[in-house]
A tleap script that builds the chain and sets N, CA, C and O, in Angstrom:
source leaprc.protein.ff14SB
mol = sequence {
  NMET ARG ALA LEU GLN PHE PHE VAL LEU ALA
  LEU GLY LEU ALA PHE LEU PRO ALA SER SER
  PHE ALA ASP ASP ALA ILE VAL ILE THR ILE
  LYS ASP HIE ARG PHE THR PRO SER GLU VAL
  LYS VAL PRO ALA ASN LYS GLY VAL VAL LEU
  THR VAL VAL ASN ASP ASP PRO THR PRO GLU
  GLU PHE GLU SER LYS SER MET LYS VAL GLU
  LYS VAL ILE LYS GLY ASN SER LYS ALA THR
  VAL ARG ILE GLY PRO LEU LYS PRO GLY ARG
  TYR LYS PHE PHE GLY GLU PHE ASN GLU ALA
  THR ALA GLN GLY VAL VAL VAL VAL CGLU
}
set mol.1.N position { 15.834 -16.275 -41.805 }
set mol.1.CA position { 16.381 -15.303 -40.863 }
set mol.1.C position { 15.516 -15.215 -39.608 }
set mol.1.O position { 16.041 -15.142 -38.497 }
set mol.2.N position { 14.193 -15.220 -39.780 }
set mol.2.CA position { 13.274 -15.120 -38.655 }
set mol.2.C position { 13.433 -16.312 -37.720 }
set mol.2.O position { 13.389 -16.148 -36.501 }
set mol.3.N position { 13.615 -17.490 -38.263 }
set mol.3.CA position { 13.802 -18.694 -37.446 }
set mol.3.C position { 15.083 -18.581 -36.620 }
set mol.3.O position { 15.116 -19.003 -35.464 }
set mol.4.N position { 16.118 -18.024 -37.198 }
set mol.4.CA position { 17.385 -17.850 -36.479 }
set mol.4.C position { 17.203 -16.865 -35.325 }
set mol.4.O position { 17.728 -17.097 -34.236 }
set mol.5.N position { 16.472 -15.773 -35.541 }
set mol.5.CA position { 16.210 -14.805 -34.476 }
set mol.5.C position { 15.427 -15.462 -33.336 }
set mol.5.O position { 15.738 -15.247 -32.164 }
set mol.6.N position { 14.424 -16.254 -33.673 }
set mol.6.CA position { 13.636 -16.947 -32.657 }
set mol.6.C position { 14.524 -17.906 -31.868 }
set mol.6.O position { 14.421 -17.978 -30.644 }
set mol.7.N position { 15.387 -18.637 -32.553 }
set mol.7.CA position { 16.280 -19.585 -31.888 }
set mol.7.C position { 17.227 -18.863 -30.928 }
set mol.7.O position { 17.424 -19.319 -29.802 }
set mol.8.N position { 17.804 -17.768 -31.348 }
set mol.8.CA position { 18.719 -17.003 -30.497 }
set mol.8.C position { 17.974 -16.462 -29.281 }
set mol.8.O position { 18.508 -16.498 -28.173 }
set mol.9.N position { 16.750 -15.961 -29.464 }
set mol.9.CA position { 15.949 -15.465 -28.353 }
set mol.9.C position { 15.625 -16.587 -27.381 }
set mol.9.O position { 15.772 -16.416 -26.171 }
set mol.10.N position { 15.187 -17.729 -27.889 }
set mol.10.CA position { 14.844 -18.873 -27.033 }
set mol.10.C position { 16.073 -19.359 -26.275 }
set mol.10.O position { 15.975 -19.690 -25.094 }
set mol.11.N position { 17.203 -19.405 -26.922 }
set mol.11.CA position { 18.440 -19.840 -26.272 }
set mol.11.C position { 18.834 -18.870 -25.164 }
set mol.11.O position { 19.270 -19.295 -24.094 }
set mol.12.N position { 18.683 -17.582 -25.411 }
set mol.12.CA position { 18.999 -16.578 -24.394 }
set mol.12.C position { 18.082 -16.684 -23.193 }
set mol.12.O position { 18.541 -16.553 -22.058 }
set mol.13.N position { 16.793 -16.919 -23.412 }
set mol.13.CA position { 15.852 -17.054 -22.314 }
set mol.13.C position { 16.138 -18.276 -21.464 }
set mol.13.O position { 15.885 -18.264 -20.259 }
set mol.14.N position { 16.653 -19.313 -22.060 }
set mol.14.CA position { 16.949 -20.546 -21.318 }
set mol.14.C position { 18.041 -20.332 -20.279 }
set mol.14.O position { 18.107 -21.065 -19.292 }
set mol.15.N position { 18.892 -19.344 -20.487 }
set mol.15.CA position { 20.010 -19.132 -19.568 }
set mol.15.C position { 19.786 -17.973 -18.595 }
set mol.15.O position { 20.699 -17.608 -17.854 }
set mol.16.N position { 18.582 -17.390 -18.586 }
set mol.16.CA position { 18.294 -16.348 -17.603 }
set mol.16.C position { 18.200 -16.971 -16.216 }
set mol.16.O position { 17.681 -18.080 -16.083 }
set mol.17.N position { 18.686 -16.292 -15.179 }
set mol.17.CA position { 18.596 -16.855 -13.833 }
set mol.17.C position { 17.148 -16.944 -13.373 }
set mol.17.O position { 16.303 -16.145 -13.776 }
set mol.18.N position { 16.876 -17.935 -12.519 }
set mol.18.CA position { 15.531 -18.075 -11.948 }
set mol.18.C position { 15.246 -16.852 -11.085 }
set mol.18.O position { 16.165 -16.206 -10.582 }
set mol.19.N position { 13.999 -16.550 -10.922 }
set mol.19.CA position { 13.609 -15.408 -10.113 }
set mol.19.C position { 14.165 -15.536 -8.710 }
set mol.19.O position { 14.195 -16.629 -8.145 }
set mol.20.N position { 14.601 -14.435 -8.155 }
set mol.20.CA position { 15.122 -14.461 -6.795 }
set mol.20.C position { 14.023 -14.254 -5.771 }
set mol.20.O position { 14.307 -14.143 -4.578 }
set mol.21.N position { 12.753 -14.198 -6.218 }
set mol.21.CA position { 11.628 -14.034 -5.305 }
set mol.21.C position { 10.808 -15.308 -5.239 }
set mol.21.O position { 10.640 -16.007 -6.239 }
set mol.22.N position { 10.296 -15.606 -4.043 }
set mol.22.CA position { 9.399 -16.740 -3.854 }
set mol.22.C position { 8.130 -16.496 -4.664 }
set mol.22.O position { 7.792 -15.353 -4.973 }
set mol.23.N position { 7.435 -17.569 -5.003 }
set mol.23.CA position { 6.295 -17.492 -5.904 }
set mol.23.C position { 5.070 -16.786 -5.316 }
set mol.23.O position { 4.434 -15.992 -6.009 }
set mol.24.N position { 4.731 -17.057 -4.069 }
set mol.24.CA position { 3.485 -16.554 -3.504 }
set mol.24.C position { 3.726 -15.419 -2.521 }
set mol.24.O position { 4.669 -15.444 -1.730 }
set mol.25.N position { 2.857 -14.432 -2.589 }
set mol.25.CA position { 2.906 -13.348 -1.602 }
set mol.25.C position { 2.344 -13.859 -0.283 }
set mol.25.O position { 1.423 -14.676 -0.271 }
set mol.26.N position { 2.886 -13.389 0.805 }
set mol.26.CA position { 2.412 -13.741 2.143 }
set mol.26.C position { 1.574 -12.569 2.637 }
set mol.26.O position { 1.994 -11.415 2.554 }
set mol.27.N position { 0.388 -12.874 3.149 }
set mol.27.CA position { -0.511 -11.828 3.624 }
set mol.27.C position { -0.411 -11.735 5.144 }
set mol.27.O position { -0.554 -12.730 5.854 }
set mol.28.N position { -0.164 -10.528 5.623 }
set mol.28.CA position { -0.150 -10.221 7.055 }
set mol.28.C position { -1.206 -9.150 7.273 }
set mol.28.O position { -1.222 -8.135 6.577 }
set mol.29.N position { -2.091 -9.379 8.244 }
set mol.29.CA position { -3.177 -8.444 8.516 }
set mol.29.C position { -2.934 -7.714 9.831 }
set mol.29.O position { -2.504 -8.309 10.819 }
set mol.30.N position { -3.213 -6.427 9.824 }
set mol.30.CA position { -3.179 -5.621 11.047 }
set mol.30.C position { -4.626 -5.398 11.478 }
set mol.30.O position { -5.422 -4.825 10.734 }
set mol.31.N position { -4.957 -5.850 12.672 }
set mol.31.CA position { -6.301 -5.655 13.224 }
set mol.31.C position { -6.156 -5.472 14.713 }
set mol.31.O position { -5.447 -6.238 15.366 }
set mol.32.N position { -6.823 -4.455 15.270 }
set mol.32.CA position { -6.720 -4.135 16.690 }
set mol.32.C position { -5.263 -3.927 17.105 }
set mol.32.O position { -4.857 -4.301 18.205 }
set mol.33.N position { -4.490 -3.327 16.210 }
set mol.33.CA position { -3.084 -2.983 16.439 }
set mol.33.C position { -2.209 -4.219 16.689 }
set mol.33.O position { -1.247 -4.162 17.455 }
set mol.34.N position { -2.555 -5.341 16.033 }
set mol.34.CA position { -1.779 -6.586 16.125 }
set mol.34.C position { -1.596 -7.160 14.723 }
set mol.34.O position { -2.466 -7.026 13.863 }
set mol.35.N position { -0.444 -7.805 14.509 }
set mol.35.CA position { -0.182 -8.483 13.249 }
set mol.35.C position { -0.682 -9.924 13.331 }
set mol.35.O position { -0.446 -10.614 14.323 }
set mol.36.N position { -1.376 -10.373 12.277 }
set mol.36.CA position { -1.814 -11.757 12.173 }
set mol.36.C position { -1.492 -12.255 10.774 }
set mol.36.O position { -1.939 -11.648 9.801 }
set mol.37.N position { -0.738 -13.330 10.637 }
set mol.37.CA position { -0.072 -14.044 11.717 }
set mol.37.C position { 1.092 -13.216 12.250 }
set mol.37.O position { 1.633 -12.355 11.556 }
set mol.38.N position { 1.458 -13.490 13.479 }
set mol.38.CA position { 2.573 -12.756 14.083 }
set mol.38.C position { 3.907 -13.438 13.783 }
set mol.38.O position { 4.971 -12.890 14.071 }
set mol.39.N position { 3.841 -14.627 13.208 }
set mol.39.CA position { 5.057 -15.336 12.791 }
set mol.39.C position { 4.830 -15.906 11.404 }
set mol.39.O position { 3.854 -16.617 11.166 }
set mol.40.N position { 5.738 -15.590 10.490 }
set mol.40.CA position { 5.667 -16.138 9.138 }
set mol.40.C position { 6.986 -16.809 8.812 }
set mol.40.O position { 8.055 -16.340 9.202 }
set mol.41.N position { 6.892 -17.921 8.086 }
set mol.41.CA position { 8.085 -18.650 7.664 }
set mol.41.C position { 8.304 -18.421 6.174 }
set mol.41.O position { 7.374 -18.494 5.370 }
set mol.42.N position { 9.562 -18.140 5.828 }
set mol.42.CA position { 9.921 -17.875 4.436 }
set mol.42.C position { 11.187 -18.658 4.098 }
set mol.42.O position { 11.963 -19.005 4.988 }
set mol.43.N position { 11.392 -18.934 2.816 }
set mol.43.CA position { 12.599 -19.668 2.420 }
set mol.43.C position { 13.844 -18.788 2.486 }
set mol.43.O position { 13.797 -17.586 2.223 }
set mol.44.N position { 14.955 -19.421 2.845 }
set mol.44.CA position { 16.243 -18.719 2.878 }
set mol.44.C position { 16.686 -18.377 1.458 }
set mol.44.O position { 16.370 -19.087 0.503 }
set mol.45.N position { 17.406 -17.304 1.345 }
set mol.45.CA position { 18.050 -16.883 0.104 }
set mol.45.C position { 17.081 -16.616 -1.039 }
set mol.45.O position { 17.447 -16.724 -2.210 }
set mol.46.N position { 15.843 -16.266 -0.697 }
set mol.46.CA position { 14.835 -15.897 -1.692 }
set mol.46.C position { 14.191 -14.602 -1.235 }
set mol.46.O position { 13.946 -14.423 -0.041 }
set mol.47.N position { 13.921 -13.722 -2.133 }
set mol.47.CA position { 13.152 -12.543 -1.800 }
set mol.47.C position { 11.703 -12.944 -1.591 }
set mol.47.O position { 11.235 -13.924 -2.172 }
set mol.48.N position { 10.998 -12.198 -0.771 }
set mol.48.CA position { 9.603 -12.511 -0.463 }
set mol.48.C position { 8.779 -11.237 -0.574 }
set mol.48.O position { 9.223 -10.152 -0.196 }
set mol.49.N position { 7.579 -11.391 -1.097 }
set mol.49.CA position { 6.646 -10.280 -1.186 }
set mol.49.C position { 5.611 -10.454 -0.077 }
set mol.49.O position { 4.925 -11.473 -0.005 }
set mol.50.N position { 5.513 -9.452 0.777 }
set mol.50.CA position { 4.495 -9.434 1.819 }
set mol.50.C position { 3.404 -8.466 1.398 }
set mol.50.O position { 3.690 -7.359 0.943 }
set mol.51.N position { 2.159 -8.882 1.548 }
set mol.51.CA position { 1.033 -7.974 1.388 }
set mol.51.C position { 0.538 -7.684 2.794 }
set mol.51.O position { 0.046 -8.582 3.478 }
set mol.52.N position { 0.664 -6.453 3.224 }
set mol.52.CA position { 0.255 -6.061 4.572 }
set mol.52.C position { -1.079 -5.331 4.456 }
set mol.52.O position { -1.173 -4.260 3.855 }
set mol.53.N position { -2.116 -5.943 5.052 }
set mol.53.CA position { -3.467 -5.410 5.012 }
set mol.53.C position { -3.756 -4.760 6.356 }
set mol.53.O position { -3.705 -5.419 7.394 }
set mol.54.N position { -4.058 -3.470 6.337 }
set mol.54.CA position { -4.374 -2.757 7.571 }
set mol.54.C position { -5.896 -2.635 7.691 }
set mol.54.O position { -6.511 -1.791 7.039 }
set mol.55.N position { -6.492 -3.483 8.530 }
set mol.55.CA position { -7.938 -3.445 8.761 }
set mol.55.C position { -8.333 -2.449 9.851 }
set mol.55.O position { -9.517 -2.301 10.151 }
set mol.56.N position { -7.370 -1.777 10.434 }
set mol.56.CA position { -7.666 -0.737 11.424 }
set mol.56.C position { -7.949 0.576 10.689 }
set mol.56.O position { -7.474 0.767 9.569 }
set mol.57.N position { -8.719 1.484 11.307 }
set mol.57.CA position { -9.003 2.771 10.658 }
set mol.57.C position { -7.827 3.747 10.723 }
set mol.57.O position { -7.825 4.764 10.028 }
set mol.58.N position { -6.834 3.444 11.550 }
set mol.58.CA position { -5.676 4.332 11.708 }
set mol.58.C position { -4.463 3.754 10.994 }
set mol.58.O position { -4.384 2.540 10.809 }
set mol.59.N position { -3.514 4.596 10.589 }
set mol.59.CA position { -2.321 4.087 9.920 }
set mol.59.C position { -1.437 3.295 10.877 }
set mol.59.O position { -1.483 3.475 12.094 }
set mol.60.N position { -0.634 2.415 10.292 }
set mol.60.CA position { 0.371 1.659 11.050 }
set mol.60.C position { 1.599 1.532 10.172 }
set mol.60.O position { 1.518 1.566 8.944 }
set mol.61.N position { 2.730 1.387 10.829 }
set mol.61.CA position { 3.982 1.243 10.095 }
set mol.61.C position { 4.496 -0.168 10.272 }
set mol.61.O position { 4.591 -0.669 11.392 }
set mol.62.N position { 4.830 -0.809 9.159 }
set mol.62.CA position { 5.518 -2.097 9.185 }
set mol.62.C position { 6.994 -1.767 9.158 }
set mol.62.O position { 7.499 -1.234 8.170 }
set mol.63.N position { 7.695 -2.083 10.251 }
set mol.63.CA position { 9.109 -1.730 10.335 }
set mol.63.C position { 9.930 -2.888 10.861 }
set mol.63.O position { 9.490 -3.644 11.727 }
set mol.64.N position { 11.131 -3.011 10.320 }
set mol.64.CA position { 12.100 -3.991 10.813 }
set mol.64.C position { 13.497 -3.438 10.566 }
set mol.64.O position { 13.893 -3.184 9.429 }
set mol.65.N position { 14.219 -3.262 11.637 }
set mol.65.CA position { 15.594 -2.779 11.504 }
set mol.65.C position { 16.478 -3.868 10.908 }
set mol.65.O position { 17.341 -3.580 10.080 }
set mol.66.N position { 16.268 -5.128 11.327 }
set mol.66.CA position { 17.116 -6.224 10.848 }
set mol.66.C position { 16.873 -6.543 9.373 }
set mol.66.O position { 17.782 -7.010 8.686 }
set mol.67.N position { 15.657 -6.298 8.878 }
set mol.67.CA position { 15.364 -6.531 7.457 }
set mol.67.C position { 15.490 -5.254 6.640 }
set mol.67.O position { 15.347 -5.271 5.418 }
set mol.68.N position { 15.761 -4.134 7.334 }
set mol.68.CA position { 15.960 -2.834 6.689 }
set mol.68.C position { 14.745 -2.440 5.841 }
set mol.68.O position { 14.854 -2.137 4.653 }
set mol.69.N position { 13.584 -2.459 6.505 }
set mol.69.CA position { 12.353 -2.098 5.816 }
set mol.69.C position { 11.498 -1.223 6.719 }
set mol.69.O position { 11.461 -1.398 7.937 }
set mol.70.N position { 10.814 -0.277 6.091 }
set mol.70.CA position { 9.956 0.657 6.811 }
set mol.70.C position { 8.868 1.096 5.833 }
set mol.70.O position { 9.160 1.674 4.786 }
set mol.71.N position { 7.609 0.816 6.183 }
set mol.71.CA position { 6.516 1.146 5.265 }
set mol.71.C position { 5.280 1.519 6.070 }
set mol.71.O position { 4.830 0.746 6.916 }
set mol.72.N position { 4.730 2.702 5.811 }
set mol.72.CA position { 3.493 3.138 6.461 }
set mol.72.C position { 2.322 2.646 5.610 }
set mol.72.O position { 2.292 2.840 4.395 }
set mol.73.N position { 1.358 2.005 6.277 }
set mol.73.CA position { 0.153 1.523 5.610 }
set mol.73.C position { -1.023 2.329 6.155 }
set mol.73.O position { -1.306 2.279 7.352 }
set mol.74.N position { -1.695 3.055 5.304 }
set mol.74.CA position { -2.850 3.863 5.711 }
set mol.74.C position { -3.927 2.973 6.318 }
set mol.74.O position { -3.960 1.767 6.070 }
set mol.75.N position { -4.799 3.569 7.106 }
set mol.75.CA position { -5.923 2.833 7.660 }
set mol.75.C position { -6.824 2.298 6.563 }
set mol.75.O position { -7.038 2.953 5.543 }
set mol.76.N position { -7.356 1.086 6.783 }
set mol.76.CA position { -8.262 0.442 5.829 }
set mol.76.C position { -7.682 0.373 4.416 }
set mol.76.O position { -8.367 0.663 3.436 }
set mol.77.N position { -6.414 -0.014 4.331 }
set mol.77.CA position { -5.768 -0.163 3.025 }
set mol.77.C position { -4.726 -1.272 3.113 }
set mol.77.O position { -4.584 -1.926 4.146 }
set mol.78.N position { -4.003 -1.474 2.022 }
set mol.78.CA position { -2.951 -2.489 2.020 }
set mol.78.C position { -1.745 -1.968 1.253 }
set mol.78.O position { -1.830 -1.024 0.467 }
set mol.79.N position { -0.610 -2.628 1.517 }
set mol.79.CA position { 0.635 -2.226 0.860 }
set mol.79.C position { 1.478 -3.463 0.600 }
set mol.79.O position { 1.326 -4.491 1.259 }
set mol.80.N position { 2.364 -3.343 -0.367 }
set mol.80.CA position { 3.295 -4.414 -0.694 }
set mol.80.C position { 4.648 -4.079 -0.090 }
set mol.80.O position { 5.148 -2.962 -0.225 }
set mol.81.N position { 5.235 -5.071 0.581 }
set mol.81.CA position { 6.556 -4.908 1.185 }
set mol.81.C position { 7.425 -6.047 0.665 }
set mol.81.O position { 7.065 -7.216 0.796 }
set mol.82.N position { 8.555 -5.711 0.083 }
set mol.82.CA position { 9.487 -6.730 -0.416 }
set mol.82.C position { 10.645 -6.857 0.574 }
set mol.82.O position { 11.241 -5.865 0.993 }
set mol.83.N position { 10.946 -8.110 0.935 }
set mol.83.CA position { 12.063 -8.357 1.856 }
set mol.83.C position { 12.978 -9.411 1.257 }
set mol.83.O position { 12.573 -10.204 0.406 }
set mol.84.N position { 14.226 -9.401 1.723 }
set mol.84.CA position { 15.170 -10.451 1.339 }
set mol.84.C position { 15.855 -10.146 0.032 }
set mol.84.O position { 15.725 -9.071 -0.555 }
set mol.85.N position { 16.598 -11.160 -0.393 }
set mol.85.CA position { 16.825 -12.486 0.179 }
set mol.85.C position { 17.526 -12.385 1.546 }
set mol.85.O position { 18.368 -11.518 1.780 }
set mol.86.N position { 17.141 -13.310 2.431 }
set mol.86.CA position { 17.667 -13.317 3.796 }
set mol.86.C position { 18.338 -14.645 4.120 }
set mol.86.O position { 17.985 -15.691 3.576 }
set mol.87.N position { 19.304 -14.576 5.009 }
set mol.87.CA position { 19.958 -15.785 5.510 }
set mol.87.C position { 19.069 -16.401 6.592 }
set mol.87.O position { 18.248 -15.700 7.183 }
set mol.88.N position { 19.218 -17.702 6.859 }
set mol.88.CA position { 18.417 -18.340 7.912 }
set mol.88.C position { 18.545 -17.588 9.240 }
set mol.88.O position { 19.625 -17.129 9.611 }
set mol.89.N position { 17.421 -17.473 9.941 }
set mol.89.CA position { 17.402 -16.788 11.227 }
set mol.89.C position { 16.021 -16.252 11.534 }
set mol.89.O position { 15.052 -16.553 10.836 }
set mol.90.N position { 15.940 -15.459 12.581 }
set mol.90.CA position { 14.689 -14.824 13.012 }
set mol.90.C position { 14.845 -13.319 12.880 }
set mol.90.O position { 15.823 -12.748 13.363 }
set mol.91.N position { 13.899 -12.683 12.238 }
set mol.91.CA position { 13.935 -11.250 11.971 }
set mol.91.C position { 12.658 -10.624 12.528 }
set mol.91.O position { 11.560 -10.908 12.050 }
set mol.92.N position { 12.810 -9.775 13.539 }
set mol.92.CA position { 11.652 -9.148 14.176 }
set mol.92.C position { 11.128 -7.997 13.324 }
set mol.92.O position { 11.888 -7.301 12.650 }
set mol.93.N position { 9.793 -7.813 13.374 }
set mol.93.CA position { 9.169 -6.633 12.796 }
set mol.93.C position { 8.153 -6.101 13.800 }
set mol.93.O position { 7.725 -6.816 14.705 }
set mol.94.N position { 7.771 -4.829 13.628 }
set mol.94.CA position { 6.849 -4.214 14.572 }
set mol.94.C position { 6.109 -3.071 13.899 }
set mol.94.O position { 6.499 -2.592 12.834 }
set mol.95.N position { 5.039 -2.651 14.542 }
set mol.95.CA position { 4.309 -1.473 14.106 }
set mol.95.C position { 4.748 -0.312 14.975 }
set mol.95.O position { 4.482 -0.301 16.177 }
set mol.96.N position { 5.398 0.639 14.396 }
set mol.96.CA position { 5.980 1.727 15.187 }
set mol.96.C position { 4.924 2.559 15.908 }
set mol.96.O position { 5.204 3.115 16.970 }
set mol.97.N position { 3.715 2.656 15.350 }
set mol.97.CA position { 2.688 3.484 15.975 }
set mol.97.C position { 2.029 2.802 17.175 }
set mol.97.O position { 1.437 3.475 18.019 }
set mol.98.N position { 2.127 1.465 17.258 }
set mol.98.CA position { 1.543 0.688 18.360 }
set mol.98.C position { 2.507 -0.435 18.735 }
set mol.98.O position { 2.141 -1.610 18.736 }
set mol.99.N position { 3.729 -0.058 19.051 }
set mol.99.CA position { 4.798 -1.027 19.238 }
set mol.99.C position { 4.541 -2.011 20.383 }
set mol.99.O position { 5.060 -3.127 20.352 }
set mol.100.N position { 3.763 -1.628 21.380 }
set mol.100.CA position { 3.501 -2.525 22.511 }
set mol.100.C position { 2.708 -3.758 22.082 }
set mol.100.O position { 2.877 -4.830 22.662 }
set mol.101.N position { 1.844 -3.620 21.074 }
set mol.101.CA position { 1.011 -4.755 20.650 }
set mol.101.C position { 1.333 -5.269 19.252 }
set mol.101.O position { 1.171 -6.458 18.981 }
set mol.102.N position { 1.777 -4.404 18.379 }
set mol.102.CA position { 2.027 -4.796 16.981 }
set mol.102.C position { 3.446 -5.317 16.843 }
set mol.102.O position { 4.379 -4.563 16.566 }
set mol.103.N position { 3.591 -6.620 17.042 }
set mol.103.CA position { 4.913 -7.263 16.995 }
set mol.103.C position { 4.814 -8.554 16.176 }
set mol.103.O position { 3.762 -9.191 16.124 }
set mol.104.N position { 5.908 -8.920 15.548 }
set mol.104.CA position { 5.948 -10.171 14.807 }
set mol.104.C position { 7.367 -10.574 14.470 }
set mol.104.O position { 8.325 -9.868 14.785 }
set mol.105.N position { 7.485 -11.731 13.821 }
set mol.105.CA position { 8.798 -12.238 13.448 }
set mol.105.C position { 8.699 -12.997 12.133 }
set mol.105.O position { 7.730 -13.714 11.881 }
set mol.106.N position { 9.718 -12.823 11.301 }
set mol.106.CA position { 9.879 -13.599 10.078 }
set mol.106.C position { 10.933 -14.657 10.391 }
set mol.106.O position { 12.051 -14.331 10.790 }
set mol.107.N position { 10.573 -15.917 10.207 }
set mol.107.CA position { 11.487 -17.033 10.428 }
set mol.107.C position { 11.964 -17.499 9.058 }
set mol.107.O position { 11.170 -17.917 8.215 }
set mol.108.N position { 13.267 -17.420 8.855 }
set mol.108.CA position { 13.845 -17.777 7.565 }
set mol.108.C position { 14.516 -19.146 7.732 }
set mol.108.O position { 15.405 -19.330 8.564 }
set mol.109.N position { 14.060 -20.090 6.916 }
set mol.109.CA position { 14.595 -21.469 6.981 }
set mol.109.C position { 15.190 -21.883 5.662 }
set mol.109.O position { 15.683 -23.003 5.532 }
savepdb mol mol.pdb
quit
């Protein structure tokens, strides 16, 4: 009976869909009210995990209207931001607290 349960479990796991998220997190750093890198490339039709590290002492917001994301990152801390899956294109993001300098784009290919 135990062998049959193991077989049914293994068979069920074989048919689970692959993860809809890309394997590696992308790190974006905020320093001097600027995003580095200011352009990141991600795969189309896959969710992506961004780790946003704020090296400034003041908070900043990672925001994108086109990606429908908004996240405040405290000063000298980091946060996880999940985006996608997205269709191919260019998606702008910005720091709402320092919008003149904190700008970037996600390029989906």
